[in-house]
C-alpha positions in Angstrom: 102.1 94.2 86.9 105.4 93.8 88.8 105.0 91.8 92.1 107.3 91.7 95.1 110.3 89.9 93.5 110.3 92.3 90.5 110.1 95.3 92.7 112.8 93.9 95.0 115.1 93.5 92.1 114.6 97.2 91.2 115.1 98.2 94.8 118.4 96.4 95.0 119.6 98.2 91.8 118.6 101.5 93.3 120.4 100.7 96.5 123.6 100.1 94.5 123.4 102.9 92.0 121.5 105.8 93.6 121.8 105.6 97.4 123.8 108.5 98.8 123.7 110.6 95.7 122.7 114.3 95.8 120.0 115.4 93.5 120.9 118.3 91.2 117.9 118.7 88.9 114.6 117.0 88.2 112.9 117.2 84.8 109.3 116.0 84.4 108.4 115.3 80.8 104.8 114.1 81.4 102.6 115.4 84.2 100.8 112.0 84.7 104.1 110.6 86.0 103.8 112.8 89.1 100.0 113.1 89.2 99.9 111.9 92.8 102.1 114.7 93.9 99.9 117.5 95.2 101.9 120.4 94.0 102.3 119.1 90.5 105.5 118.7 88.3 107.2 122.0 89.3 106.5 121.4 93.0 107.9 117.8 92.7 111.0 119.0 91.0 111.7 121.8 93.5 111.0 119.7 96.5 113.4 116.9 95.4 116.3 119.1 94.2 119.2 119.6 96.6 118.5 116.5 98.7 120.5 113.4 99.0 118.9 110.0 98.3 118.8 107.6 101.2 118.7 103.8 101.2 116.0 102.3 98.9 113.2 100.6 100.8 110.3 98.4 99.8 107.0 97.1 101.2 105.1 94.7 99.0 104.9 96.2 95.5 105.8 99.7 96.7 109.3 101.1 96.9 110.5 104.4 98.2 113.6 106.6 98.5 114.0 108.5 101.8 115.5 111.9 101.5 118.3 113.0 103.8 117.5 116.2 105.8 113.9 116.0 104.7 110.7 114.8 106.3 109.7 113.3 103.0 110.3 110.2 100.9 110.0 109.6 97.1 107.3 106.9 96.6 107.5 105.0 93.4 104.8 102.7 92.0 105.7 100.9 88.7 102.1 100.3 87.7 101.8 98.1 84.6 104.9 99.3 82.7 107.0 101.6 84.9 110.7 101.3 84.8 113.4 103.0 86.9 116.6 103.0 84.8 120.1 104.1 85.7 121.5 105.4 82.4 124.7 107.3 81.4 124.3 111.0 81.1 123.8 111.9 77.5 122.4 108.5 76.5 119.5 108.8 74.0 116.1 109.4 75.7 113.7 106.4 75.8 110.5 106.8 73.8 108.4 106.8 77.0 110.8 108.8 79.3 108.6 110.6 81.9 111.0 111.9 84.6 114.8 112.5 84.6 116.7 112.9 87.8 120.3 114.3 87.5 122.8 114.2 90.3 125.4 116.7 91.5 128.3 114.3 91.6 130.8 112.9 89.0 129.5 109.3 88.6 128.1 110.2 85.2 124.7 108.4 85.4 121.2 109.6 85.9 117.9 108.1 87.1 115.1 107.8 84.6 111.5 106.9 85.1 110.1 105.4 81.9 106.4 104.4 81.6 104.7 103.4 78.4 101.2 103.2 79.8 101.5 105.9 82.4 99.8 103.9 85.2 102.8 104.2 87.5 104.3 107.3 89.0 106.5 109.1 91.5 105.4 111.4 94.3 106.7 112.9 97.5 105.0 112.2 100.8 105.5 112.8 104.5 107.1 109.9 106.4 105.3 108.0 109.2 106.5 109.7 112.4 109.2 107.6 114.1 109.4 105.0 111.3 113.1 104.2 110.9 112.8 103.4 107.2 111.0 106.6 106.2 107.8 104.8 105.3 105.5 107.2 103.3 102.3 107.9 105.2 100.1 107.1 102.2 101.1 103.4 102.3 101.0 103.0 106.0 98.0 100.7 105.6 99.8 98.3 103.4 100.6 95.1 105.3 104.1 93.7 105.7 105.1 91.2 103.1 106.1 87.6 103.7 109.9 88.3 103.2 109.8 91.0 105.9 111.5 89.7 109.1 108.8 91.4 111.1 106.0 89.5 109.3 103.9 87.7 112.0 102.8 84.2 110.7 100.5 83.6 113.7 98.7 86.9 113.3 98.4 86.3 109.6 96.7 82.9 110.2 94.3 84.5 112.6 93.4 87.3 110.3 93.1 84.9 107.3 90.5 82.8 109.1 88.6 85.8 110.2 88.4 87.3 106.7 85.7 84.8 105.6 86.6 84.9 102.0 88.4 82.6 99.5 92.1 81.9 99.5 93.3 83.7 96.4 91.2 86.8 97.2 92.9 86.9 100.6 96.4 86.5 99.2 95.8 89.5 96.9 94.5 91.7 99.7 97.4 94.1 100.3 96.0 95.1 103.7 96.4 91.4 104.8 99.6 90.4 103.1 101.5 92.6 100.6 103.5 91.8 97.5 101.7 88.7 96.4 100.1 89.2 93.0 98.4 86.9 90.5 101.4 85.1 89.3 103.0 84.2 92.6 99.6 83.4 94.2 99.0 80.8 91.5 102.5 79.4 91.9 102.3 79.2 95.7 98.8 77.6 95.6 100.1 75.0 93.1 103.0 74.1 95.4 100.7 73.9 98.4 98.1 71.8 96.5 95.4 74.3 97.5 92.6 75.5 95.2 92.2 79.2 94.7 88.5 79.1 95.8 89.3 77.3 99.1 87.5 79.1 102.0 90.0 80.9 104.3 88.1 79.8 107.4 88.8 76.1 106.5 92.6 76.5 106.7 94.4 74.9 109.7 97.4 76.5 111.2 99.8 74.0 109.7 98.3 74.5 106.3 98.7 78.3 106.6 102.3 77.8 107.7 103.0 75.5 104.7 101.4 78.0 102.3 103.5 80.9 103.7 106.6 78.7 103.3 105.7 78.1 99.6 105.0 81.8 99.1 108.5 82.6 100.4 110.1 79.9 98.4 108.6 80.9 95.1 109.5 84.5 95.7 113.0 83.7 96.6 113.3 81.5 93.6 112.0 84.4 91.4 114.4 86.8 93.0 117.3 84.5 92.2 116.2 84.5 88.5 115.8 88.3 88.4 112.0 88.2 88.5 109.4 87.3 85.9 109.3 89.0 82.5 106.7 88.1 79.9 107.6 91.1 77.8 110.1 93.9 77.6 108.1 96.1 80.1 109.6 94.7 83.3 113.3 95.2 83.6 115.9 96.0 86.3 117.7 99.3 86.6 120.1 98.2 83.9 117.4 97.4 81.5 117.7 93.6 81.8 114.8 91.2 81.9 114.3 88.4 84.5 113.8 84.8 83.5 111.7 83.1 86.2 108.9 82.7 83.6 110.9 79.6 82.4 110.4 78.0 85.9 106.6 78.6 86.4 104.7 75.5 87.3 101.1 76.8 86.9 100.8 80.4 85.7 100.6 80.7 81.9 100.7 76.9 81.4 97.1 76.2 80.2 96.8 72.7 78.7 100.4 71.9 79.5 100.9 68.8 81.7 101.1 69.3 85.5 104.7 68.7 86.5 103.5 66.5 89.4 100.7 64.4 88.0 100.6 65.1 84.2 97.0 66.4 84.2 96.6 69.4 81.9 96.8 72.7 83.7 93.5 74.6 83.5 92.8 78.3 83.3 89.7 80.0 84.7 88.6 83.7 84.5 88.8 85.2 87.9 88.2 88.8 89.0 89.2 90.2 85.6 92.3 88.0 85.7 93.1 84.4 85.1 93.7 81.6 87.6 95.9 78.6 86.6 95.7 75.4 88.6 95.9 71.6 88.3 92.4 70.2 88.7 93.7 66.9 90.2 96.4 68.2 92.5 94.3 71.2 93.6 90.9 69.8 94.3 88.2 72.5 94.3 85.9 72.9 97.3 82.4 71.5 97.1 80.3 73.6 94.8 83.1 75.4 93.0 82.6 75.6 89.2 86.0 74.0 88.3 85.6 70.5 89.6 86.8 67.5 87.6 83.9 65.8 85.8 82.6 62.8 87.7 
């Protein structure tokens, strides 16, 4: 599933190619693509037509497009395979094209939502009153992400210690910190030399600060590489894949040597996912099942 860097790459593309454009028509090819919109496909199309797209915004893994002269914003969630593509008008339809948005200008391109697995979707929602970015009310509970200038490091440390859980569970809790998914959690923990089962209550303030620094570093590195693409499902608005997967230090590197110490990277099943770590650099807490043999 796309994480913060991948969604930010898409947001930047939308900012460049869609911001300020007036919507002419909306065509919904598959109702699941707008299943979260309460009035269905026809209601979604009618509510969006005639409005001008505002600056693309993002919080964590969610992105949205505020509408000028409207109390609503278009919320987009990419799910496992969603793509927002800017394509020339008249270009052949993609096999899994779900929504087409045409514009009432002369730029000659349209916005398409393509989703093979139909886990993602588009929907219109009321904005949070007074929010300058047009934040949709349905994601108001999502925490700020670590690249947000308003993210509060001290408050995050306090909340982290109070959560009384393990470290990776906390990093994937979108009500605590948003945008961090499985890949970048493993990468940041490897850089921090912290085990994924480390109790959150045991972290000191300097350790939390160092971890946040590594989270920001790995996300910025991924952004510079266009995100992480393991297959053709994640692409930017021009259909191009990112290449940060070539720079991963932990995730997906089972049995390959750790780049610090040479110990083979290990993989463990974790919450229907996998966790990748170096068993020597990231010593597990006492009682964890993944300790090095004595």
